[in-house]
C-alpha positions as CSV (number, residue, x, y, z in Angstrom):
1,X,-69.8,-14.3,101.1
2,X,-72.1,-12.6,104.1
3,X,-69.9,-13.4,106.6
4,X,-67.0,-11.9,105.0
5,X,-69.4,-8.4,104.6
6,X,-70.2,-8.9,107.9
7,X,-66.5,-8.7,109.1
8,X,-66.0,-5.9,107.0
9,X,-68.8,-3.9,108.6
10,X,-67.4,-5.6,111.9
11,X,-63.8,-4.0,110.7
12,X,-65.3,-0.5,110.6
13,X,-67.7,-0.2,114.2
14,X,-66.4,1.2,117.3
15,X,-68.3,-0.8,119.5
16,X,-66.9,-3.8,121.6
17,X,-70.0,-5.1,122.8
18,X,-71.5,-5.0,119.3
19,X,-68.1,-6.9,117.9
20,X,-68.0,-9.3,120.2
21,X,-71.9,-10.5,120.2
22,X,-71.6,-10.6,116.2
23,X,-67.6,-12.3,116.2
24,X,-70.0,-15.1,118.8
25,X,-72.8,-15.1,116.2
26,X,-70.5,-15.5,113.2
27,X,-68.8,-19.0,115.0
28,X,-72.2,-20.1,115.9
29,X,-73.4,-20.0,112.9
30,X,-71.1,-21.6,110.6
31,X,-71.8,-25.5,109.4
32,X,-68.1,-26.5,110.6
33,X,-68.6,-29.5,107.9
34,X,-68.1,-27.4,104.5
35,X,-64.4,-25.8,103.7
36,X,-66.3,-22.6,102.4
37,X,-68.1,-21.9,105.5
38,X,-65.3,-22.6,107.5
39,X,-62.9,-20.4,104.9
40,X,-65.9,-17.5,105.7
41,X,-65.7,-17.4,108.9
42,X,-62.0,-17.2,108.9
43,X,-62.2,-14.5,106.6
44,X,-64.7,-12.5,108.8
45,X,-62.7,-12.6,112.3
46,X,-60.0,-11.1,110.4
47,X,-61.5,-8.7,108.2
48,X,-62.2,-7.9,111.8
49,X,-59.2,-7.6,113.2
50,X,-57.9,-5.5,111.0
51,X,-58.8,-2.9,113.6
52,X,-60.3,-5.1,116.8
53,X,-57.1,-7.5,116.8
54,X,-56.9,-7.6,120.9
55,X,-61.0,-8.3,120.2
56,X,-60.3,-11.2,118.0
57,X,-58.1,-13.1,120.1
58,X,-60.1,-12.8,122.9
59,X,-62.7,-14.4,121.6
60,X,-60.7,-17.1,119.3
61,X,-59.5,-18.3,122.9
62,X,-63.1,-18.4,124.5
63,X,-63.8,-20.1,121.8
64,X,-61.2,-22.9,122.0
65,X,-61.9,-23.2,126.0
66,X,-65.7,-23.6,125.3
67,X,-67.0,-24.9,122.2
68,X,-63.7,-27.3,122.1
69,X,-65.1,-29.3,124.8
70,X,-67.1,-32.6,125.4
71,X,-69.8,-31.6,127.6
72,X,-71.4,-34.9,129.1
73,X,-74.9,-34.5,130.9
74,X,-78.1,-36.8,131.3
75,X,-78.2,-38.8,133.7
76,X,-74.9,-39.8,135.5
77,X,-73.0,-38.0,132.7
78,X,-73.4,-40.6,130.2
79,X,-74.7,-38.0,127.1
80,X,-72.0,-36.5,125.1
81,X,-73.0,-32.8,123.7
82,X,-70.5,-32.9,120.8
83,X,-68.7,-36.0,119.4
84,X,-65.0,-36.3,118.9
85,X,-65.4,-35.1,114.8
86,X,-67.4,-32.1,115.7
87,X,-64.9,-30.7,118.0
88,X,-62.4,-31.8,115.2
89,X,-64.6,-29.6,112.8
90,X,-64.4,-26.7,115.4
91,X,-60.9,-27.5,115.6
92,X,-60.1,-27.0,111.8
93,X,-62.4,-23.4,111.6
94,X,-60.4,-22.2,114.5
95,X,-57.3,-23.0,112.5
96,X,-58.2,-21.1,110.1
97,X,-59.2,-18.1,111.4
98,X,-56.1,-17.9,113.8
99,X,-54.7,-17.7,110.1
100,X,-56.6,-15.4,108.3
101,X,-56.4,-13.3,111.7
102,X,-52.6,-12.8,111.4
103,X,-52.6,-12.0,107.6
104,X,-55.4,-9.3,107.6
105,X,-54.7,-8.3,111.0
106,X,-52.6,-4.8,111.2
107,X,-48.6,-5.8,110.7
108,X,-47.5,-3.8,113.2
109,X,-49.6,-4.7,115.5
110,X,-49.4,-8.4,114.0
111,X,-45.4,-9.2,114.4
112,X,-45.8,-8.4,118.2
113,X,-48.1,-10.7,119.2
114,X,-47.9,-13.5,116.8
115,X,-45.6,-15.6,119.5
116,X,-47.6,-14.7,122.4
117,X,-50.8,-14.9,121.4
118,X,-51.3,-17.3,117.9
119,X,-48.9,-19.5,117.9
120,X,-49.0,-20.3,121.3
121,X,-52.4,-20.9,120.7
122,X,-52.7,-23.7,118.0
123,X,-48.8,-25.0,118.8
124,X,-51.0,-27.7,121.3
125,X,-53.6,-29.0,118.4
126,X,-50.9,-30.4,116.3
127,X,-50.5,-32.9,118.9
128,X,-52.4,-36.3,117.7
129,X,-54.7,-34.9,114.9
130,X,-56.5,-37.4,113.2
131,X,-58.6,-36.1,110.7
132,X,-57.5,-34.5,107.4
133,X,-59.3,-31.6,107.6
134,X,-57.8,-30.5,110.7
135,X,-54.4,-31.4,109.1
136,X,-55.3,-29.5,105.7
137,X,-56.4,-26.2,108.1
138,X,-53.9,-26.6,110.3
139,X,-50.9,-26.2,107.4
140,X,-52.7,-23.5,105.9
141,X,-53.0,-22.0,109.0
142,X,-48.9,-21.8,109.4
143,X,-48.7,-20.9,105.5
144,X,-51.2,-17.7,106.3
145,X,-48.9,-16.7,109.5
146,X,-45.8,-17.6,107.1
147,X,-47.1,-14.7,104.2
148,X,-48.2,-11.9,106.9
149,X,-44.7,-12.4,108.2
150,X,-42.8,-12.2,104.9
151,X,-40.8,-9.1,104.7
152,X,-43.0,-8.0,101.6
153,X,-46.7,-8.6,103.2
154,X,-45.6,-6.2,106.0
155,X,-44.8,-3.2,103.9
156,X,-48.2,-3.8,102.6
157,X,-51.3,-2.2,104.2
158,X,-53.8,-3.6,102.7
159,X,-56.9,-1.7,103.9
């Protein structure tokens, strides 16, 4: 609930550094193993995307580049920073974020960005999916994208 409320506040804010900083805080504070927290984070990103779509999409690209990489540290790089299951959970949250960003963004803006920014970002994640949580959230992401592009949704401006 708190993440969703913060998303509404970010939607109303005009300070880009404040928005970027708090989007990072929202994503980093989520327990990616819990679906309800994933959903709260994703909805917060979606609410923020209504007014700041490009900032949110940029943040999601950064998450994919930085947070979903296994970093090796320690002596001879033998110790992993994140396990494969941690990365799968982060991927599940990220996919859900893309879905809600597409659903809650302004219909006039999202139609021009779906193919280039969103579908191209989620497409590589369909290969070799083993975790059921990731599969479920990928399916949910595609469902939300479909709903956002449905003609009845494009006529409505929810906020």
